[in-house]
N, CA, C and O atoms as CSV, one atom per row, in Angstrom:
chain,resi,resn,atom,element,x,y,z
A,1,MET,N,N,5.142,13.923,-5.640
A,1,MET,CA,C,3.768,15.203,-5.675
A,1,MET,C,C,3.093,14.444,-6.403
A,1,MET,O,O,3.448,13.422,-6.989
A,2,GLU,N,N,1.706,15.152,-6.354
A,2,GLU,CA,C,0.657,14.252,-6.733
A,2,GLU,C,C,0.136,15.088,-8.457
A,2,GLU,O,O,0.565,16.198,-8.773
A,3,SER,N,N,-0.822,14.267,-9.353
A,3,SER,CA,C,-0.987,14.866,-10.449
A,3,SER,C,C,-2.332,15.402,-10.465
A,3,SER,O,O,-2.968,15.217,-9.428
A,4,LEU,N,N,-2.869,15.978,-11.332
A,4,LEU,CA,C,-4.242,15.492,-11.044
A,4,LEU,C,C,-5.316,14.025,-12.380
A,4,LEU,O,O,-6.401,13.875,-12.942
A,5,ASN,N,N,-3.459,13.085,-12.123
A,5,ASN,CA,C,-4.101,12.122,-12.690
A,5,ASN,C,C,-4.578,11.387,-11.944
A,5,ASN,O,O,-5.330,10.445,-12.196
A,6,THR,N,N,-3.833,12.067,-10.042
A,6,THR,CA,C,-4.418,10.899,-9.040
A,6,THR,C,C,-5.151,10.685,-7.985
A,6,THR,O,O,-6.023,11.505,-7.699
A,7,PHE,N,N,-5.025,9.996,-7.508
A,7,PHE,CA,C,-6.044,10.083,-6.259
A,7,PHE,C,C,-5.349,9.280,-5.106
A,7,PHE,O,O,-4.386,8.515,-5.145
A,8,VAL,N,N,-6.424,9.841,-3.699
A,8,VAL,CA,C,-6.078,8.955,-2.642
A,8,VAL,C,C,-7.342,8.609,-2.489
A,8,VAL,O,O,-8.376,9.250,-2.678
A,9,GLU,N,N,-6.956,6.391,-1.741
A,9,GLU,CA,C,-8.174,6.033,-0.697
A,9,GLU,C,C,-6.974,5.554,0.390
A,9,GLU,O,O,-5.785,5.262,0.262
A,10,GLU,N,N,-7.958,5.631,1.585
A,10,GLU,CA,C,-7.090,4.925,3.039
A,10,GLU,C,C,-8.533,4.079,3.377
A,10,GLU,O,O,-9.723,4.391,3.427
A,11,ILE,N,N,-7.643,2.665,3.606
A,11,ILE,CA,C,-8.441,1.094,4.148
A,11,ILE,C,C,-7.516,0.568,4.881
A,11,ILE,O,O,-6.376,0.150,4.680
A,12,LYS,N,N,-8.817,0.743,6.543
A,12,LYS,CA,C,-8.336,-0.101,7.581
A,12,LYS,C,C,-8.020,-1.491,7.218
A,12,LYS,O,O,-8.075,-2.073,6.136
A,13,VAL,N,N,-7.632,-1.924,8.547
A,13,VAL,CA,C,-8.013,-3.025,8.258
A,13,VAL,C,C,-7.115,-4.035,9.152
A,13,VAL,O,O,-5.917,-3.800,9.313
A,14,PHE,N,N,-7.606,-4.927,9.605
A,14,PHE,CA,C,-6.646,-5.540,10.865
A,14,PHE,C,C,-5.285,-5.723,10.934
A,14,PHE,O,O,-4.559,-4.922,10.345
A,15,GLY,N,N,-4.771,-6.726,11.610
A,15,GLY,CA,C,-3.049,-6.684,11.877
A,15,GLY,C,C,-2.873,-7.932,10.589
A,15,GLY,O,O,-2.255,-7.785,9.534
A,16,HIS,N,N,-3.746,-9.374,11.131
A,16,HIS,CA,C,-4.469,-9.907,9.957
A,16,HIS,C,C,-4.159,-10.199,8.626
A,16,HIS,O,O,-3.453,-10.987,7.997
A,17,GLU,N,N,-5.361,-8.789,8.311
A,17,GLU,CA,C,-5.570,-8.724,6.748
A,17,GLU,C,C,-4.688,-8.472,6.313
A,17,GLU,O,O,-4.579,-8.943,5.181
A,18,LEU,N,N,-3.506,-7.639,6.790
A,18,LEU,CA,C,-2.213,-6.081,6.505
A,18,LEU,C,C,-1.021,-6.833,4.836
A,18,LEU,O,O,-0.697,-6.524,3.689
A,19,ALA,N,N,-0.811,-8.012,5.955
A,19,ALA,CA,C,-0.578,-8.317,4.118
A,19,ALA,C,C,-0.702,-8.779,3.101
A,19,ALA,O,O,0.168,-8.618,2.245
A,20,ASP,N,N,-1.783,-9.476,2.873
A,20,ASP,CA,C,-2.766,-9.780,1.816
A,20,ASP,C,C,-3.391,-9.214,0.892
A,20,ASP,O,O,-3.508,-9.486,-0.302
A,21,LYS,N,N,-4.080,-7.803,1.994
A,21,LYS,CA,C,-3.522,-6.167,1.286
A,21,LYS,C,C,-3.593,-5.507,0.650
A,21,LYS,O,O,-4.196,-4.802,-0.161
A,22,VAL,N,N,-2.199,-6.072,1.526
A,22,VAL,CA,C,-0.603,-5.068,0.793
A,22,VAL,C,C,-0.259,-5.309,-0.741
A,22,VAL,O,O,0.198,-4.583,-1.624
A,23,LYS,N,N,-0.934,-7.475,-0.652
A,23,LYS,CA,C,-0.307,-8.005,-1.851
A,23,LYS,C,C,-0.706,-7.725,-2.674
A,23,LYS,O,O,-0.081,-7.481,-3.706
A,24,ALA,N,N,-2.104,-7.644,-2.496
A,24,ALA,CA,C,-3.216,-7.632,-3.753
A,24,ALA,C,C,-3.485,-6.115,-3.762
A,24,ALA,O,O,-3.376,-5.793,-4.945
A,25,LEU,N,N,-3.787,-5.001,-3.018
A,25,LEU,CA,C,-3.115,-3.220,-4.161
A,25,LEU,C,C,-1.389,-3.755,-5.010
A,25,LEU,O,O,-1.066,-3.344,-6.124
A,26,ILE,N,N,-0.677,-4.535,-4.316
A,26,ILE,CA,C,0.216,-3.980,-4.838
A,26,ILE,C,C,0.582,-4.310,-6.600
A,26,ILE,O,O,1.257,-3.369,-7.018
A,27,HIS,N,N,0.349,-5.264,-7.606
A,27,HIS,CA,C,-0.749,-6.443,-8.422
A,27,HIS,C,C,-1.962,-5.282,-8.876
A,27,HIS,O,O,-2.168,-5.156,-10.083
A,28,GLU,N,N,-2.639,-4.565,-8.049
A,28,GLU,CA,C,-3.587,-3.583,-8.589
A,28,GLU,C,C,-2.514,-2.190,-10.340
A,28,GLU,O,O,-1.704,-1.269,-10.233
A,29,ALA,N,N,-3.073,-2.738,-11.382
A,29,ALA,CA,C,-2.208,-2.235,-12.468
A,29,ALA,C,C,-2.785,0.006,-11.954
A,29,ALA,O,O,-3.087,0.724,-12.908
A,30,ASN,N,N,-2.794,0.312,-11.224
A,30,ASN,CA,C,-3.560,1.597,-10.792
A,30,ASN,C,C,-2.906,2.542,-9.661
A,30,ASN,O,O,-2.934,3.684,-9.203
A,31,VAL,N,N,-2.213,1.098,-9.508
A,31,VAL,CA,C,-1.474,1.619,-7.681
A,31,VAL,C,C,-0.201,1.894,-8.102
A,31,VAL,O,O,0.473,1.080,-8.733
A,32,ARG,N,N,0.466,3.858,-7.550
A,32,ARG,CA,C,1.306,4.287,-7.102
A,32,ARG,C,C,2.149,3.638,-6.215
A,32,ARG,O,O,2.993,2.774,-6.453
A,33,ARG,N,N,1.769,4.246,-4.972
A,33,ARG,CA,C,2.028,3.928,-4.040
A,33,ARG,C,C,1.348,3.582,-2.618
A,33,ARG,O,O,0.259,4.119,-2.416
A,34,VAL,N,N,1.936,2.639,-1.482
A,34,VAL,CA,C,1.357,2.125,-0.533
A,34,VAL,C,C,1.521,3.187,0.362
A,34,VAL,O,O,1.781,4.241,-0.218
A,35,ILE,N,N,1.467,3.252,1.383
A,35,ILE,CA,C,1.565,3.644,3.102
A,35,ILE,C,C,1.056,2.955,3.668
A,35,ILE,O,O,-0.162,2.773,3.647
A,36,ILE,N,N,2.318,2.055,4.706
A,36,ILE,CA,C,0.828,2.354,6.271
A,36,ILE,C,C,0.966,2.799,7.484
A,36,ILE,O,O,2.104,2.736,7.949
A,37,LYS,N,N,0.010,3.298,8.232
A,37,LYS,CA,C,0.253,3.721,8.896
A,37,LYS,C,C,-1.083,3.351,10.523
A,37,LYS,O,O,-2.308,3.247,10.456
A,38,ASP,N,N,-0.205,3.249,11.735
A,38,ASP,CA,C,-0.774,2.496,12.531
A,38,ASP,C,C,-1.353,2.991,13.006
A,38,ASP,O,O,-1.212,4.175,12.699
A,39,GLU,N,N,-2.508,2.767,14.130
A,39,GLU,CA,C,-4.544,3.602,14.582
A,39,GLU,C,C,-3.907,5.217,14.763
A,39,GLU,O,O,-4.610,6.199,14.525
A,40,ASN,N,N,-2.659,5.311,15.162
A,40,ASN,CA,C,-2.524,6.761,16.023
A,40,ASN,C,C,-2.201,7.858,15.193
A,40,ASN,O,O,-2.394,9.018,15.556
A,41,GLY,N,N,-1.520,7.425,13.643
A,41,GLY,CA,C,-1.744,8.262,12.336
A,41,GLY,C,C,-0.199,7.871,11.723
A,41,GLY,O,O,-0.081,8.042,10.510
A,42,ASN,N,N,1.094,7.318,12.521
A,42,ASN,CA,C,2.255,7.074,12.551
A,42,ASN,C,C,2.224,6.282,11.546
A,42,ASN,O,O,1.478,5.307,11.637
A,43,THR,N,N,3.062,6.481,10.242
A,43,THR,CA,C,3.922,5.899,9.348
A,43,THR,C,C,4.591,5.135,9.461
A,43,THR,O,O,5.689,5.216,10.013
A,44,PHE,N,N,3.935,3.857,8.792
A,44,PHE,CA,C,5.506,2.443,8.696
A,44,PHE,C,C,6.257,2.094,7.519
A,44,PHE,O,O,7.483,2.182,7.588
A,45,VAL,N,N,5.915,1.853,6.845
A,45,VAL,CA,C,5.860,1.809,5.654
A,45,VAL,C,C,6.029,2.675,4.458
A,45,VAL,O,O,6.558,1.870,3.692
A,46,GLU,N,N,5.963,3.387,4.034
A,46,GLU,CA,C,6.273,3.832,2.482
A,46,GLU,C,C,6.735,3.237,1.633
A,46,GLU,O,O,7.943,3.436,1.514
A,47,ILE,N,N,6.008,2.082,0.466
A,47,ILE,CA,C,6.182,1.184,-0.264
A,47,ILE,C,C,5.613,1.869,-2.599
A,47,ILE,O,O,4.754,1.459,-3.379
A,48,PRO,N,N,6.436,2.697,-2.684
A,48,PRO,CA,C,6.565,3.236,-4.473
A,48,PRO,C,C,6.309,1.580,-4.993
A,48,PRO,O,O,7.249,0.856,-5.320
A,49,VAL,N,N,4.748,1.101,-5.003
A,49,VAL,CA,C,5.334,0.367,-5.838
A,49,VAL,C,C,5.742,-0.298,-7.916
A,49,VAL,O,O,5.608,-1.373,-8.501
A,50,SER,N,N,6.065,0.591,-8.170
A,50,SER,CA,C,6.535,0.411,-9.209
A,50,SER,C,C,8.060,-0.731,-8.715
A,50,SER,O,O,8.632,-1.635,-9.325
A,51,VAL,N,N,8.273,-0.106,-7.332
A,51,VAL,CA,C,9.776,-0.809,-6.750
A,51,VAL,C,C,9.383,-1.885,-6.845
A,51,VAL,O,O,9.526,-2.729,-7.730
A,52,ALA,N,N,8.593,-1.893,-5.431
A,52,ALA,CA,C,7.899,-3.857,-5.446
A,52,ALA,C,C,7.370,-4.583,-6.255
A,52,ALA,O,O,7.065,-5.771,-6.155
A,53,ALA,N,N,7.177,-3.457,-7.577
A,53,ALA,CA,C,6.648,-5.114,-8.566
A,53,ALA,C,C,7.285,-6.001,-8.796
A,53,ALA,O,O,6.919,-7.123,-9.146
A,54,VAL,N,N,8.969,-5.358,-8.520
A,54,VAL,CA,C,9.953,-6.527,-8.935
A,54,VAL,C,C,10.216,-7.001,-8.000
A,54,VAL,O,O,10.318,-6.577,-6.849
A,55,GLY,N,N,10.501,-9.060,-8.981
A,55,GLY,CA,C,10.329,-10.066,-7.879
A,55,GLY,C,C,11.212,-9.517,-6.784
A,55,GLY,O,O,10.730,-8.989,-5.781
A,56,ALA,N,N,13.017,-9.697,-7.066
A,56,ALA,CA,C,13.557,-9.354,-5.962
A,56,ALA,C,C,12.820,-8.517,-5.153
A,56,ALA,O,O,13.242,-8.400,-4.002
A,57,VAL,N,N,12.151,-8.105,-5.357
A,57,VAL,CA,C,12.174,-6.522,-4.333
A,57,VAL,C,C,11.519,-7.279,-3.092
A,57,VAL,O,O,12.105,-7.418,-2.019
A,58,PHE,N,N,9.407,-8.060,-3.534
A,58,PHE,CA,C,8.666,-7.407,-3.825
A,58,PHE,C,C,8.715,-8.484,-2.207
A,58,PHE,O,O,8.386,-8.011,-1.118
A,59,ALA,N,N,9.181,-9.924,-2.390
A,59,ALA,CA,C,9.336,-10.600,-1.020
A,59,ALA,C,C,9.545,-9.754,0.432
A,59,ALA,O,O,8.801,-9.626,1.404
A,60,PRO,N,N,10.975,-9.204,0.115
A,60,PRO,CA,C,11.446,-8.995,1.838
A,60,PRO,C,C,10.536,-7.939,1.505
A,60,PRO,O,O,10.576,-8.558,0.442
A,61,VAL,N,N,9.937,-7.198,1.374
A,61,VAL,CA,C,8.387,-5.931,0.542
A,61,VAL,C,C,7.178,-7.389,1.901
A,61,VAL,O,O,6.623,-7.280,2.994
A,62,LEU,N,N,7.241,-7.764,1.560
A,62,LEU,CA,C,6.264,-8.700,2.140
A,62,LEU,C,C,6.506,-8.716,3.120
A,62,LEU,O,O,5.736,-7.959,3.712
A,63,ALA,N,N,7.547,-9.396,4.112
A,63,ALA,CA,C,7.914,-9.718,4.523
A,63,ALA,C,C,7.861,-8.413,5.724
A,63,ALA,O,O,6.907,-8.415,6.502
A,64,ALA,N,N,8.896,-7.338,5.832
A,64,ALA,CA,C,8.690,-6.771,6.303
A,64,ALA,C,C,7.025,-6.235,6.072
A,64,ALA,O,O,6.978,-5.042,6.372
A,65,VAL,N,N,6.217,-6.543,5.814
A,65,VAL,CA,C,4.835,-6.211,5.875
A,65,VAL,C,C,3.905,-7.047,7.596
A,65,VAL,O,O,3.355,-6.668,8.630
A,66,GLY,N,N,4.426,-8.852,6.590
A,66,GLY,CA,C,3.996,-9.237,7.838
A,66,GLY,C,C,4.453,-9.037,9.192
A,66,GLY,O,O,3.767,-9.344,10.166
A,67,ALA,N,N,5.836,-8.422,9.281
A,67,ALA,CA,C,6.174,-8.065,10.806
A,67,ALA,C,C,5.481,-6.549,11.467
A,67,ALA,O,O,5.735,-5.836,12.438
A,68,LEU,N,N,4.806,-6.534,10.712
A,68,LEU,CA,C,4.071,-4.566,11.066
A,68,LEU,C,C,2.896,-5.582,12.064
A,68,LEU,O,O,2.510,-5.623,13.232
A,69,ALA,N,N,2.614,-6.422,10.588
A,69,ALA,CA,C,0.819,-6.760,11.192
A,69,ALA,C,C,0.834,-7.439,12.681
A,69,ALA,O,O,-0.145,-7.620,13.405
A,70,ALA,N,N,1.780,-7.666,12.866
A,70,ALA,CA,C,2.154,-8.569,14.323
A,70,ALA,C,C,2.876,-7.660,15.478
A,70,ALA,O,O,3.297,-8.325,16.425
A,71,MET,N,N,3.078,-6.303,15.550
A,71,MET,CA,C,2.961,-4.813,16.329
A,71,MET,C,C,2.214,-4.751,16.800
A,71,MET,O,O,2.176,-4.751,18.031
A,72,ALA,N,N,0.907,-4.639,15.781
A,72,ALA,CA,C,0.011,-3.510,16.331
A,72,ALA,C,C,-1.703,-4.340,15.682
A,72,ALA,O,O,-1.991,-4.781,14.569
A,73,ALA,N,N,-2.287,-4.276,16.613
A,73,ALA,CA,C,-4.546,-4.024,15.959
A,73,ALA,C,C,-4.318,-3.541,14.844
A,73,ALA,O,O,-3.945,-4.473,14.132
A,74,LYS,N,N,-4.328,-2.812,14.405
A,74,LYS,CA,C,-4.874,-1.731,13.654
A,74,LYS,C,C,-4.316,-1.407,12.642
A,74,LYS,O,O,-3.161,-1.065,12.894
A,75,PHE,N,N,-4.708,-1.305,10.994
A,75,PHE,CA,C,-3.844,-0.427,9.882
A,75,PHE,C,C,-4.664,0.451,9.533
A,75,PHE,O,O,-5.763,0.430,10.086
A,76,THR,N,N,-4.354,1.602,8.403
A,76,THR,CA,C,-4.776,2.423,7.966
A,76,THR,C,C,-3.752,2.511,6.853
A,76,THR,O,O,-2.585,2.862,7.023
A,77,ILE,N,N,-4.375,2.108,5.531
A,77,ILE,CA,C,-3.093,2.098,4.344
A,77,ILE,C,C,-3.386,3.519,3.134
A,77,ILE,O,O,-4.016,3.932,2.161
A,78,VAL,N,N,-2.940,3.630,3.572
A,78,VAL,CA,C,-2.769,5.038,2.195
A,78,VAL,C,C,-3.019,4.074,0.840
A,78,VAL,O,O,-2.524,2.947,0.842
A,79,VAL,N,N,-3.765,4.520,-0.272
A,79,VAL,CA,C,-3.040,4.025,-1.599
A,79,VAL,C,C,-3.244,5.509,-2.599
A,79,VAL,O,O,-4.125,6.364,-2.688
A,80,GLU,N,N,-2.399,5.355,-3.022
A,80,GLU,CA,C,-2.444,6.697,-3.973
A,80,GLU,C,C,-2.364,5.739,-5.814
A,80,GLU,O,O,-1.492,4.992,-6.258
A,81,LYS,N,N,-3.626,6.204,-6.417
A,81,LYS,CA,C,-3.855,5.509,-7.622
A,81,LYS,C,C,-4.183,6.562,-8.858
A,81,LYS,O,O,-5.012,7.448,-9.068
A,82,ASN,N,N,-3.368,6.129,-9.366
A,82,ASN,CA,C,-3.782,6.356,-10.999
A,82,ASN,C,C,-5.197,6.739,-11.759
A,82,ASN,O,O,-5.628,5.763,-12.372
A,83,HIS,N,N,-5.877,7.700,-11.853
A,83,HIS,CA,C,-6.963,7.685,-12.469
A,83,HIS,C,C,-6.911,6.970,-13.852
A,83,HIS,O,O,-5.908,7.205,-14.526
A,84,PRO,N,N,-8.097,5.906,-14.507
A,84,PRO,CA,C,-7.804,5.282,-14.910
A,84,PRO,C,C,-8.533,6.309,-16.220
A,84,PRO,O,O,-9.617,6.893,-16.223
A,85,PRO,N,N,-7.327,6.235,-17.408
A,85,PRO,CA,C,-7.186,6.724,-18.872
A,85,PRO,C,C,-9.047,6.748,-19.608
A,85,PRO,O,O,-9.815,5.829,-19.893
A,86,THR,N,N,-9.216,8.771,-19.717
A,86,THR,CA,C,-10.683,8.664,-20.266
A,86,THR,C,C,-10.417,8.504,-21.694
A,86,THR,O,O,-9.435,8.919,-22.308
A,87,ALA,N,N,-11.862,7.556,-22.346
A,87,ALA,CA,C,-11.841,7.653,-23.299
A,87,ALA,C,C,-11.956,8.236,-25.341
A,87,ALA,O,O,-12.874,8.269,-26.160
A,88,VAL,N,N,-11.273,8.398,-25.357
A,88,VAL,CA,C,-11.826,10.049,-26.605
A,88,VAL,C,C,-12.003,9.980,-26.972
A,88,VAL,O,O,-12.321,10.929,-27.690
């Protein structure tokens, strides 16, 4: 369930860029969830970043993303982010 403090961003990437982009997104502090879809809109993977940030889980997630990159040429990465806190 999305709250008022989150927003969604879509990033189009080619297969060879997919693993590097997902790795960079996982390291961003305000990312909550990453969803990888093919060019037809079919969802391949949903990654809750709080889980993926744990080192033991991170490597297999990237391996799976790398395997996906070989399956199709174009992907859309849907990124759910938290808004940064506003200064009061």
